[in-house]
All heavy atoms as TSV, in Angstrom:
chain	resi	resn	atom	element	x	y	z
A	1	MET	N	N	20.396	-6.029	3.784
A	1	MET	CA	C	19.247	-5.385	3.178
A	1	MET	C	C	18.656	-4.416	4.194
A	1	MET	O	O	18.442	-4.742	5.344
A	1	MET	CB	C	18.201	-6.436	2.774
A	1	MET	CG	C	16.944	-5.812	2.255
A	1	MET	SD	S	15.642	-6.995	1.815
A	1	MET	CE	C	16.313	-7.651	0.336
A	2	THR	N	N	18.365	-3.237	3.758
A	2	THR	CA	C	17.768	-2.212	4.591
A	2	THR	C	C	16.259	-2.441	4.667
A	2	THR	O	O	15.606	-2.782	3.670
A	2	THR	CB	C	18.032	-0.819	3.970
A	2	THR	OG1	O	19.431	-0.642	3.820
A	2	THR	CG2	C	17.489	0.286	4.834
A	3	THR	N	N	15.686	-2.220	5.841
A	3	THR	CA	C	14.245	-2.284	5.992
A	3	THR	C	C	13.727	-0.931	6.471
A	3	THR	O	O	14.463	-0.142	7.060
A	3	THR	CB	C	13.825	-3.379	7.000
A	3	THR	OG1	O	14.380	-3.092	8.271
A	3	THR	CG2	C	14.241	-4.748	6.541
A	4	ILE	N	N	12.438	-0.696	6.195
A	4	ILE	CA	C	11.787	0.517	6.673
A	4	ILE	C	C	10.557	0.097	7.476
A	4	ILE	O	O	10.040	-0.989	7.275
A	4	ILE	CB	C	11.397	1.462	5.526
A	4	ILE	CG1	C	10.461	0.777	4.520
A	4	ILE	CG2	C	12.650	2.013	4.826
A	4	ILE	CD1	C	9.889	1.717	3.466
A	5	ASN	N	N	10.127	0.958	8.357
A	5	ASN	CA	C	8.948	0.724	9.196
A	5	ASN	C	C	7.760	1.496	8.646
A	5	ASN	O	O	7.874	2.715	8.431
A	5	ASN	CB	C	9.231	1.154	10.634
A	5	ASN	CG	C	10.357	0.355	11.253
A	5	ASN	OD1	O	10.252	-0.843	11.403
A	5	ASN	ND2	N	11.453	1.014	11.589
A	6	ILE	N	N	6.673	0.794	8.413
A	6	ILE	CA	C	5.432	1.414	7.931
A	6	ILE	C	C	4.286	0.882	8.781
A	6	ILE	O	O	4.469	-0.012	9.589
A	6	ILE	CB	C	5.175	1.091	6.434
A	6	ILE	CG1	C	4.952	-0.404	6.244
A	6	ILE	CG2	C	6.328	1.611	5.567
A	6	ILE	CD1	C	4.358	-0.769	4.899
A	7	THR	N	N	3.098	1.392	8.550
A	7	THR	CA	C	1.896	0.762	9.067
A	7	THR	C	C	1.051	0.345	7.886
A	7	THR	O	O	0.978	1.052	6.876
A	7	THR	CB	C	1.075	1.676	10.017
A	7	THR	OG1	O	0.713	2.863	9.319
A	7	THR	CG2	C	1.837	2.014	11.262
A	8	PHE	N	N	0.473	-0.840	7.982
A	8	PHE	CA	C	-0.371	-1.384	6.927
A	8	PHE	C	C	-1.703	-1.735	7.559
A	8	PHE	O	O	-1.764	-2.629	8.398
A	8	PHE	CB	C	0.295	-2.596	6.284
A	8	PHE	CG	C	-0.494	-3.209	5.179
A	8	PHE	CD1	C	-0.907	-2.463	4.092
A	8	PHE	CD2	C	-0.836	-4.561	5.206
A	8	PHE	CE1	C	-1.635	-3.051	3.049
A	8	PHE	CE2	C	-1.541	-5.149	4.188
A	8	PHE	CZ	C	-1.945	-4.391	3.102
A	9	ASN	N	N	-2.729	-0.988	7.192
A	9	ASN	CA	C	-4.058	-1.169	7.796
A	9	ASN	C	C	-3.993	-1.139	9.317
A	9	ASN	O	O	-4.601	-1.919	10.020
A	9	ASN	CB	C	-4.725	-2.433	7.289
A	9	ASN	CG	C	-5.073	-2.327	5.815
A	9	ASN	OD1	O	-5.364	-1.256	5.298
A	9	ASN	ND2	N	-5.044	-3.455	5.119
A	10	GLY	N	N	-3.199	-0.176	9.841
A	10	GLY	CA	C	-3.096	0.044	11.268
A	10	GLY	C	C	-2.132	-0.827	12.025
A	10	GLY	O	O	-1.951	-0.642	13.218
A	11	GLU	N	N	-1.459	-1.758	11.351
A	11	GLU	CA	C	-0.518	-2.656	12.013
A	11	GLU	C	C	0.922	-2.314	11.581
A	11	GLU	O	O	1.181	-2.138	10.399
A	11	GLU	CB	C	-0.812	-4.107	11.677
A	11	GLU	CG	C	-2.160	-4.577	12.213
A	11	GLU	CD	C	-2.388	-6.060	11.960
A	11	GLU	OE1	O	-1.430	-6.787	11.644
A	11	GLU	OE2	O	-3.541	-6.471	12.102
A	12	ALA	N	N	1.809	-2.267	12.569
A	12	ALA	CA	C	3.225	-1.992	12.263
A	12	ALA	C	C	3.793	-3.134	11.428
A	12	ALA	O	O	3.489	-4.296	11.653
A	12	ALA	CB	C	4.012	-1.831	13.551
A	13	ARG	N	N	4.614	-2.765	10.484
A	13	ARG	CA	C	5.225	-3.773	9.602
A	13	ARG	C	C	6.574	-3.253	9.106
A	13	ARG	O	O	6.724	-2.060	8.895
A	13	ARG	CB	C	4.291	-4.027	8.416
A	13	ARG	CG	C	4.779	-5.144	7.499
A	13	ARG	CD	C	3.812	-5.415	6.398
A	13	ARG	NE	N	2.712	-6.236	6.887
A	13	ARG	CZ	C	1.878	-6.880	6.103
A	13	ARG	NH1	N	2.006	-6.780	4.776
A	13	ARG	NH2	N	0.909	-7.604	6.583
A	14	GLN	N	N	7.500	-4.160	8.905
A	14	GLN	CA	C	8.766	-3.819	8.279
A	14	GLN	C	C	8.763	-4.384	6.861
A	14	GLN	O	O	8.333	-5.519	6.645
A	14	GLN	CB	C	9.932	-4.397	9.056
A	14	GLN	CG	C	10.219	-3.705	10.361
A	14	GLN	CD	C	11.518	-4.192	10.988
A	14	GLN	OE1	O	11.932	-5.327	10.792
A	14	GLN	NE2	N	12.152	-3.319	11.725
A	15	VAL	N	N	9.234	-3.569	5.926
A	15	VAL	CA	C	9.327	-3.984	4.527
A	15	VAL	C	C	10.717	-3.602	4.009
A	15	VAL	O	O	11.371	-2.725	4.586
A	15	VAL	CB	C	8.223	-3.345	3.658
A	15	VAL	CG1	C	6.839	-3.792	4.100
A	15	VAL	CG2	C	8.319	-1.838	3.650
A	16	PRO	N	N	11.183	-4.252	2.970
A	16	PRO	CA	C	12.475	-3.901	2.414
A	16	PRO	C	C	12.491	-2.466	1.898
A	16	PRO	O	O	11.499	-1.977	1.349
A	16	PRO	CB	C	12.652	-4.884	1.246
A	16	PRO	CG	C	11.661	-5.968	1.484
A	16	PRO	CD	C	10.554	-5.344	2.261
A	17	GLY	N	N	13.606	-1.785	2.072
A	17	GLY	CA	C	13.773	-0.474	1.461
A	17	GLY	C	C	13.588	-0.580	-0.044
A	17	GLY	O	O	13.996	-1.558	-0.645
A	18	GLY	N	N	12.939	0.384	-0.644
A	18	GLY	CA	C	12.685	0.337	-2.084
A	18	GLY	C	C	11.423	-0.405	-2.469
A	18	GLY	O	O	11.111	-0.567	-3.637
A	19	CYS	N	N	10.679	-0.881	-1.460
A	19	CYS	CA	C	9.429	-1.625	-1.702
A	19	CYS	C	C	8.383	-0.663	-2.288
A	19	CYS	O	O	8.232	0.464	-1.837
A	19	CYS	CB	C	8.936	-2.218	-0.388
A	19	CYS	SG	S	7.432	-3.210	-0.536
A	20	THR	N	N	7.681	-1.129	-3.295
A	20	THR	CA	C	6.597	-0.331	-3.868
A	20	THR	C	C	5.268	-0.736	-3.243
A	20	THR	O	O	5.129	-1.795	-2.647
A	20	THR	CB	C	6.496	-0.522	-5.383
A	20	THR	OG1	O	6.092	-1.866	-5.658
A	20	THR	CG2	C	7.792	-0.201	-6.107
A	21	LEU	N	N	4.310	0.131	-3.421
A	21	LEU	CA	C	2.958	-0.172	-2.938
A	21	LEU	C	C	2.438	-1.453	-3.595
A	21	LEU	O	O	1.837	-2.309	-2.945
A	21	LEU	CB	C	2.016	0.992	-3.218
A	21	LEU	CG	C	0.568	0.813	-2.815
A	21	LEU	CD1	C	0.411	0.519	-1.335
A	21	LEU	CD2	C	-0.248	2.056	-3.207
A	22	ALA	N	N	2.700	-1.615	-4.877
A	22	ALA	CA	C	2.245	-2.828	-5.589
A	22	ALA	C	C	2.835	-4.087	-4.957
A	22	ALA	O	O	2.147	-5.091	-4.784
A	22	ALA	CB	C	2.611	-2.728	-7.067
A	23	GLU	N	N	4.132	-4.050	-4.622
A	23	GLU	CA	C	4.783	-5.224	-4.003
A	23	GLU	C	C	4.184	-5.538	-2.645
A	23	GLU	O	O	3.958	-6.696	-2.310
A	23	GLU	CB	C	6.284	-4.971	-3.892
A	23	GLU	CG	C	6.988	-4.945	-5.242
A	23	GLU	CD	C	8.394	-4.405	-5.166
A	23	GLU	OE1	O	8.722	-3.620	-4.243
A	23	GLU	OE2	O	9.180	-4.768	-6.049
A	24	LEU	N	N	3.931	-4.497	-1.847
A	24	LEU	CA	C	3.318	-4.710	-0.546
A	24	LEU	C	C	1.957	-5.345	-0.671
A	24	LEU	O	O	1.619	-6.310	0.015
A	24	LEU	CB	C	3.217	-3.369	0.213
A	24	LEU	CG	C	2.454	-3.429	1.534
A	24	LEU	CD1	C	3.209	-4.250	2.570
A	24	LEU	CD2	C	2.158	-2.029	2.025
A	25	LEU	N	N	1.148	-4.820	-1.573
A	25	LEU	CA	C	-0.216	-5.327	-1.724
A	25	LEU	C	C	-0.214	-6.753	-2.278
A	25	LEU	O	O	-1.022	-7.578	-1.859
A	25	LEU	CB	C	-1.035	-4.388	-2.606
A	25	LEU	CG	C	-1.205	-2.964	-2.042
A	25	LEU	CD1	C	-1.989	-2.109	-3.035
A	25	LEU	CD2	C	-1.868	-2.977	-0.679
A	26	GLU	N	N	0.703	-7.048	-3.188
A	26	GLU	CA	C	0.824	-8.405	-3.723
A	26	GLU	C	C	1.166	-9.393	-2.605
A	26	GLU	O	O	0.620	-10.476	-2.525
A	26	GLU	CB	C	1.874	-8.436	-4.827
A	26	GLU	CG	C	2.006	-9.795	-5.477
A	26	GLU	CD	C	3.034	-9.768	-6.607
A	26	GLU	OE1	O	3.006	-8.846	-7.422
A	26	GLU	OE2	O	3.867	-10.707	-6.622
A	27	ALA	N	N	2.072	-8.985	-1.718
A	27	ALA	CA	C	2.482	-9.839	-0.608
A	27	ALA	C	C	1.374	-10.055	0.402
A	27	ALA	O	O	1.391	-11.026	1.154
A	27	ALA	CB	C	3.706	-9.254	0.072
A	28	SER	N	N	0.358	-9.179	0.411
A	28	SER	CA	C	-0.755	-9.319	1.364
A	28	SER	C	C	-1.674	-10.497	1.002
A	28	SER	O	O	-2.443	-10.948	1.838
A	28	SER	CB	C	-1.574	-8.028	1.433
A	28	SER	OG	O	-2.421	-7.897	0.294
A	29	GLY	N	N	-1.582	-10.949	-0.243
A	29	GLY	CA	C	-2.361	-12.109	-0.665
A	29	GLY	C	C	-3.779	-11.789	-1.096
A	29	GLY	O	O	-4.535	-12.681	-1.456
A	30	GLN	N	N	-4.159	-10.521	-1.091
A	30	GLN	CA	C	-5.492	-10.127	-1.540
A	30	GLN	C	C	-5.442	-9.786	-3.028
A	30	GLN	O	O	-4.457	-9.211	-3.484
A	30	GLN	CB	C	-5.989	-8.902	-0.782
A	30	GLN	CG	C	-6.043	-9.069	0.716
A	30	GLN	CD	C	-6.418	-7.756	1.388
A	30	GLN	OE1	O	-7.139	-6.935	0.842
A	30	GLN	NE2	N	-5.880	-7.541	2.579
A	31	PRO	N	N	-6.501	-10.103	-3.765
A	31	PRO	CA	C	-6.527	-9.716	-5.176
A	31	PRO	C	C	-6.484	-8.180	-5.291
A	31	PRO	O	O	-7.304	-7.510	-4.687
A	31	PRO	CB	C	-7.845	-10.261	-5.707
A	31	PRO	CG	C	-8.304	-11.235	-4.673
A	31	PRO	CD	C	-7.671	-10.861	-3.382
A	32	ALA	N	N	-5.517	-7.664	-6.023
A	32	ALA	CA	C	-5.307	-6.214	-6.100
A	32	ALA	C	C	-6.500	-5.454	-6.679
A	32	ALA	O	O	-6.649	-4.267	-6.444
A	32	ALA	CB	C	-4.062	-5.922	-6.925
A	33	THR	N	N	-7.346	-6.135	-7.415
A	33	THR	CA	C	-8.500	-5.475	-8.017
A	33	THR	C	C	-9.684	-5.400	-7.073
A	33	THR	O	O	-10.704	-4.793	-7.397
A	33	THR	CB	C	-8.921	-6.183	-9.317
A	33	THR	OG1	O	-9.223	-7.560	-8.998
A	33	THR	CG2	C	-7.839	-6.107	-10.361
A	34	SER	N	N	-9.579	-6.000	-5.889
A	34	SER	CA	C	-10.725	-6.057	-4.983
A	34	SER	C	C	-10.760	-4.911	-3.991
A	34	SER	O	O	-11.687	-4.839	-3.192
A	34	SER	CB	C	-10.720	-7.389	-4.227
A	34	SER	OG	O	-9.633	-7.457	-3.346
A	35	PHE	N	N	-9.792	-3.985	-4.038
A	35	PHE	CA	C	-9.791	-2.904	-3.081
A	35	PHE	C	C	-9.095	-1.683	-3.650
A	35	PHE	O	O	-8.377	-1.749	-4.638
A	35	PHE	CB	C	-9.106	-3.325	-1.778
A	35	PHE	CG	C	-7.727	-3.892	-1.960
A	35	PHE	CD1	C	-6.623	-3.068	-2.095
A	35	PHE	CD2	C	-7.516	-5.251	-2.030
A	35	PHE	CE1	C	-5.346	-3.583	-2.280
A	35	PHE	CE2	C	-6.263	-5.779	-2.206
A	35	PHE	CZ	C	-5.166	-4.943	-2.335
A	36	ALA	N	N	-9.321	-0.549	-3.002
A	36	ALA	CA	C	-8.626	0.691	-3.305
A	36	ALA	C	C	-7.507	0.857	-2.284
A	36	ALA	O	O	-7.498	0.188	-1.248
A	36	ALA	CB	C	-9.598	1.858	-3.264
A	37	SER	N	N	-6.574	1.760	-2.552
A	37	SER	CA	C	-5.448	1.942	-1.627
A	37	SER	C	C	-5.136	3.417	-1.450
A	37	SER	O	O	-5.419	4.261	-2.304
A	37	SER	CB	C	-4.214	1.210	-2.158
A	37	SER	OG	O	-3.878	1.676	-3.462
A	38	ALA	N	N	-4.528	3.708	-0.283
A	38	ALA	CA	C	-4.096	5.057	0.029
A	38	ALA	C	C	-2.796	4.986	0.792
A	38	ALA	O	O	-2.559	4.052	1.564
A	38	ALA	CB	C	-5.153	5.774	0.855
A	39	VAL	N	N	-1.945	5.971	0.591
A	39	VAL	CA	C	-0.704	6.113	1.343
A	39	VAL	C	C	-0.746	7.489	2.001
A	39	VAL	O	O	-0.925	8.514	1.307
A	39	VAL	CB	C	0.537	5.989	0.442
A	39	VAL	CG1	C	1.812	6.226	1.222
A	39	VAL	CG2	C	0.586	4.619	-0.218
A	40	ASN	N	N	-0.628	7.495	3.318
A	40	ASN	CA	C	-0.674	8.747	4.100
A	40	ASN	C	C	-1.915	9.573	3.781
A	40	ASN	O	O	-1.882	10.788	3.676
A	40	ASN	CB	C	0.582	9.574	3.853
A	40	ASN	CG	C	1.823	8.809	4.262
A	40	ASN	OD1	O	1.825	8.054	5.224
A	40	ASN	ND2	N	2.905	8.994	3.531
A	41	GLY	N	N	-3.036	8.875	3.621
A	41	GLY	CA	C	-4.321	9.532	3.402
A	41	GLY	C	C	-4.593	9.966	1.978
A	41	GLY	O	O	-5.651	10.521	1.688
A	42	GLU	N	N	-3.654	9.717	1.070
A	42	GLU	CA	C	-3.815	10.108	-0.336
A	42	GLU	C	C	-4.125	8.882	-1.179
A	42	GLU	O	O	-3.350	7.922	-1.189
A	42	GLU	CB	C	-2.554	10.780	-0.867
A	42	GLU	CG	C	-2.202	12.075	-0.183
A	42	GLU	CD	C	-3.179	13.186	-0.522
A	42	GLU	OE1	O	-3.658	13.241	-1.681
A	42	GLU	OE2	O	-3.448	14.013	0.361
A	43	PHE	N	N	-5.256	8.921	-1.900
A	43	PHE	CA	C	-5.644	7.808	-2.798
A	43	PHE	C	C	-4.528	7.561	-3.809
A	43	PHE	O	O	-3.929	8.484	-4.346
A	43	PHE	CB	C	-6.943	8.179	-3.520
A	43	PHE	CG	C	-7.312	7.203	-4.591
A	43	PHE	CD1	C	-7.855	5.976	-4.258
A	43	PHE	CD2	C	-7.094	7.499	-5.921
A	43	PHE	CE1	C	-8.206	5.044	-5.248
A	43	PHE	CE2	C	-7.434	6.598	-6.911
A	43	PHE	CZ	C	-8.000	5.370	-6.576
A	44	VAL	N	N	-4.239	6.260	-4.055
A	44	VAL	CA	C	-3.274	5.858	-5.080
A	44	VAL	C	C	-4.010	4.971	-6.072
A	44	VAL	O	O	-4.490	3.898	-5.722
A	44	VAL	CB	C	-2.069	5.086	-4.477
A	44	VAL	CG1	C	-1.089	4.671	-5.572
A	44	VAL	CG2	C	-1.369	5.946	-3.428
A	45	ALA	N	N	-4.090	5.406	-7.308
A	45	ALA	CA	C	-4.775	4.652	-8.359
A	45	ALA	C	C	-4.037	3.331	-8.621
A	45	ALA	O	O	-2.812	3.246	-8.417
A	45	ALA	CB	C	-4.825	5.461	-9.643
A	46	ARG	N	N	-4.776	2.329	-9.040
A	46	ARG	CA	C	-4.171	0.998	-9.281
A	46	ARG	C	C	-2.985	1.079	-10.229
A	46	ARG	O	O	-1.968	0.420	-10.007
A	46	ARG	CB	C	-5.217	0.045	-9.846
A	46	ARG	CG	C	-6.173	-0.418	-8.808
A	46	ARG	CD	C	-7.146	-1.482	-9.365
A	46	ARG	NE	N	-8.141	-1.776	-8.352
A	46	ARG	CZ	C	-9.444	-1.628	-8.519
A	46	ARG	NH1	N	-9.913	-1.216	-9.682
A	46	ARG	NH2	N	-10.259	-1.893	-7.527
A	47	ASP	N	N	-3.091	1.888	-11.296
A	47	ASP	CA	C	-2.008	1.937	-12.256
A	47	ASP	C	C	-0.798	2.734	-11.763
A	47	ASP	O	O	0.245	2.743	-12.411
A	47	ASP	CB	C	-2.504	2.475	-13.613
A	47	ASP	CG	C	-3.067	3.881	-13.559
A	47	ASP	OD1	O	-3.187	4.435	-12.433
A	47	ASP	OD2	O	-3.381	4.421	-14.613
A	48	ALA	N	N	-0.911	3.380	-10.604
A	48	ALA	CA	C	0.225	4.115	-10.029
A	48	ALA	C	C	0.911	3.342	-8.895
A	48	ALA	O	O	1.952	3.779	-8.395
A	48	ALA	CB	C	-0.256	5.470	-9.495
A	49	ARG	N	N	0.374	2.224	-8.511
A	49	ARG	CA	C	0.920	1.477	-7.363
A	49	ARG	C	C	2.349	1.008	-7.615
A	49	ARG	O	O	3.172	1.039	-6.697
A	49	ARG	CB	C	0.041	0.266	-7.043
A	49	ARG	CG	C	-1.302	0.656	-6.498
A	49	ARG	CD	C	-2.197	-0.560	-6.337
A	49	ARG	NE	N	-3.494	-0.202	-5.781
A	49	ARG	CZ	C	-4.518	-1.049	-5.687
A	49	ARG	NH1	N	-4.385	-2.312	-6.122
A	49	ARG	NH2	N	-5.659	-0.651	-5.183
A	50	ALA	N	N	2.679	0.568	-8.819
A	50	ALA	CA	C	4.025	0.052	-9.099
A	50	ALA	C	C	5.068	1.152	-9.067
A	50	ALA	O	O	6.249	0.878	-8.881
A	50	ALA	CB	C	4.042	-0.657	-10.451
A	51	GLN	N	N	4.674	2.407	-9.214
A	51	GLN	CA	C	5.597	3.532	-9.206
A	51	GLN	C	C	5.629	4.247	-7.846
A	51	GLN	O	O	6.378	5.202	-7.660
A	51	GLN	CB	C	5.248	4.558	-10.275
A	51	GLN	CG	C	5.419	4.081	-11.687
A	51	GLN	CD	C	4.258	3.216	-12.169
A	51	GLN	OE1	O	3.112	3.473	-11.818
A	51	GLN	NE2	N	4.548	2.197	-12.941
A	52	THR	N	N	4.827	3.783	-6.895
A	52	THR	CA	C	4.729	4.428	-5.578
A	52	THR	C	C	5.669	3.743	-4.603
A	52	THR	O	O	5.379	2.648	-4.123
A	52	THR	CB	C	3.274	4.389	-5.053
A	52	THR	OG1	O	2.424	5.017	-6.022
A	52	THR	CG2	C	3.157	5.085	-3.730
A	53	LEU	N	N	6.816	4.370	-4.360
A	53	LEU	CA	C	7.796	3.820	-3.422
A	53	LEU	C	C	7.381	4.151	-1.999
A	53	LEU	O	O	6.973	5.284	-1.709
A	53	LEU	CB	C	9.180	4.417	-3.675
A	53	LEU	CG	C	9.901	3.949	-4.928
A	53	LEU	CD1	C	11.206	4.718	-5.103
A	53	LEU	CD2	C	10.170	2.452	-4.873
A	54	LEU	N	N	7.487	3.175	-1.109
A	54	LEU	CA	C	7.159	3.382	0.276
A	54	LEU	C	C	8.367	3.966	1.007
A	54	LEU	O	O	9.511	3.622	0.678
A	54	LEU	CB	C	6.688	2.095	0.913
A	54	LEU	CG	C	5.436	1.478	0.298
A	54	LEU	CD1	C	5.109	0.152	0.949
A	54	LEU	CD2	C	4.260	2.441	0.417
A	55	ALA	N	N	8.085	4.807	1.997
A	55	ALA	CA	C	9.157	5.433	2.781
A	55	ALA	C	C	8.925	5.199	4.260
A	55	ALA	O	O	7.827	4.870	4.687
A	55	ALA	CB	C	9.187	6.938	2.463
A	56	GLU	N	N	9.986	5.378	5.026
A	56	GLU	CA	C	9.931	5.236	6.476
A	56	GLU	C	C	8.740	6.033	7.041
A	56	GLU	O	O	8.555	7.198	6.726
A	56	GLU	CB	C	11.230	5.741	7.090
A	56	GLU	CG	C	11.314	5.640	8.587
A	56	GLU	CD	C	11.475	4.205	9.097
A	56	GLU	OE1	O	12.030	3.349	8.382
A	56	GLU	OE2	O	11.029	3.954	10.229
A	57	GLY	N	N	7.911	5.339	7.830
A	57	GLY	CA	C	6.800	6.002	8.517
A	57	GLY	C	C	5.519	6.095	7.711
A	57	GLY	O	O	4.522	6.614	8.236
A	58	ASP	N	N	5.514	5.632	6.465
A	58	ASP	CA	C	4.281	5.700	5.669
A	58	ASP	C	C	3.157	4.891	6.307
A	58	ASP	O	O	3.395	3.862	6.926
A	58	ASP	CB	C	4.509	5.160	4.244
A	58	ASP	CG	C	5.131	6.194	3.316
A	58	ASP	OD1	O	5.208	7.371	3.690
A	58	ASP	OD2	O	5.529	5.788	2.195
A	59	ALA	N	N	1.945	5.387	6.131
A	59	ALA	CA	C	0.738	4.681	6.583
A	59	ALA	C	C	-0.032	4.263	5.349
A	59	ALA	O	O	-0.477	5.107	4.572
A	59	ALA	CB	C	-0.113	5.590	7.461
A	60	VAL	N	N	-0.148	2.948	5.143
A	60	VAL	CA	C	-0.843	2.406	3.971
A	60	VAL	C	C	-2.162	1.800	4.427
A	60	VAL	O	O	-2.213	1.060	5.415
A	60	VAL	CB	C	0.035	1.298	3.296
A	60	VAL	CG1	C	-0.699	0.687	2.117
A	60	VAL	CG2	C	1.374	1.857	2.876
A	61	PHE	N	N	-3.234	2.143	3.712
A	61	PHE	CA	C	-4.545	1.578	4.007
A	61	PHE	C	C	-5.184	1.031	2.740
A	61	PHE	O	O	-4.968	1.569	1.655
A	61	PHE	CB	C	-5.483	2.653	4.588
A	61	PHE	CG	C	-5.113	3.073	5.969
A	61	PHE	CD1	C	-4.319	4.173	6.169
A	61	PHE	CD2	C	-5.551	2.344	7.059
A	61	PHE	CE1	C	-3.948	4.560	7.465
A	61	PHE	CE2	C	-5.188	2.716	8.362
A	61	PHE	CZ	C	-4.388	3.814	8.548
A	62	THR	N	N	-5.893	-0.066	2.883
A	62	THR	CA	C	-6.719	-0.573	1.786
A	62	THR	C	C	-8.161	-0.501	2.239
A	62	THR	O	O	-8.460	-0.605	3.435
A	62	THR	CB	C	-6.340	-2.025	1.422
A	62	THR	OG1	O	-6.490	-2.860	2.567
A	62	THR	CG2	C	-4.899	-2.123	0.923
A	63	PHE	N	N	-9.048	-0.329	1.289
A	63	PHE	CA	C	-10.455	-0.208	1.618
A	63	PHE	C	C	-11.287	-0.614	0.407
A	63	PHE	O	O	-10.790	-0.605	-0.729
A	63	PHE	CB	C	-10.807	1.205	2.079
A	63	PHE	CG	C	-10.309	2.303	1.151
A	63	PHE	CD1	C	-11.107	2.815	0.174
A	63	PHE	CD2	C	-9.006	2.778	1.284
A	63	PHE	CE1	C	-10.658	3.818	-0.677
A	63	PHE	CE2	C	-8.538	3.778	0.451
A	63	PHE	CZ	C	-9.361	4.299	-0.529
A	64	GLN	N	N	-12.512	-0.977	0.682
A	64	GLN	CA	C	-13.425	-1.376	-0.376
A	64	GLN	C	C	-13.793	-0.174	-1.215
A	64	GLN	O	O	-14.231	0.845	-0.666
A	64	GLN	CB	C	-14.691	-2.010	0.228
A	64	GLN	CG	C	-15.623	-2.634	-0.778
A	64	GLN	CD	C	-14.988	-3.854	-1.463
A	64	GLN	OE1	O	-14.291	-4.623	-0.828
A	64	GLN	NE2	N	-15.231	-4.013	-2.729
A	65	ALA	N	N	-13.573	-0.262	-2.500
A	65	ALA	CA	C	-13.944	0.837	-3.398
A	65	ALA	C	C	-15.449	0.974	-3.432
A	65	ALA	O	O	-16.174	-0.042	-3.463
A	65	ALA	CB	C	-13.409	0.574	-4.778
A	66	ILE	N	N	-15.941	2.192	-3.401
A	66	ILE	CA	C	-17.388	2.445	-3.422
A	66	ILE	C	C	-17.750	2.925	-4.815
A	66	ILE	O	O	-17.125	3.880	-5.316
A	66	ILE	CB	C	-17.788	3.482	-2.361
A	66	ILE	CG1	C	-17.421	2.972	-0.980
A	66	ILE	CG2	C	-19.251	3.831	-2.466
A	66	ILE	CD1	C	-17.606	3.986	0.115
A	67	THR	N	N	-18.717	2.276	-5.411
A	67	THR	CA	C	-19.178	2.708	-6.730
A	67	THR	C	C	-20.670	2.965	-6.671
A	67	THR	O	O	-21.351	2.500	-5.766
A	67	THR	CB	C	-18.892	1.620	-7.788
A	67	THR	OG1	O	-19.564	0.422	-7.410
A	67	THR	CG2	C	-17.402	1.363	-7.911
A	68	GLY	N	N	-21.128	3.667	-7.599
A	68	GLY	CA	C	-22.575	3.945	-7.625
A	68	GLY	C	C	-22.853	5.126	-8.538
A	68	GLY	O	O	-21.969	5.700	-9.144
A	69	GLY	N	N	-24.107	5.488	-8.567
A	69	GLY	CA	C	-24.447	6.555	-9.462
A	69	GLY	C	C	-25.341	7.572	-8.929
A	69	GLY	O	O	-25.661	7.940	-7.911
């Protein structure tokens, strides 16, 4: 199985090649609805996570979504 190197919230991590953002976030053990996500500084909507394939060198961040009016 091929692995790729990414950073997840600033920490180096290896994940299987073909891993999606949704799979990575599910494996983190946090409820997916409790945070927002970005790959390489670009926001990724929750409904797009399953179609977002991770690539070598990607930087993935999760953060608390800010709401208000």
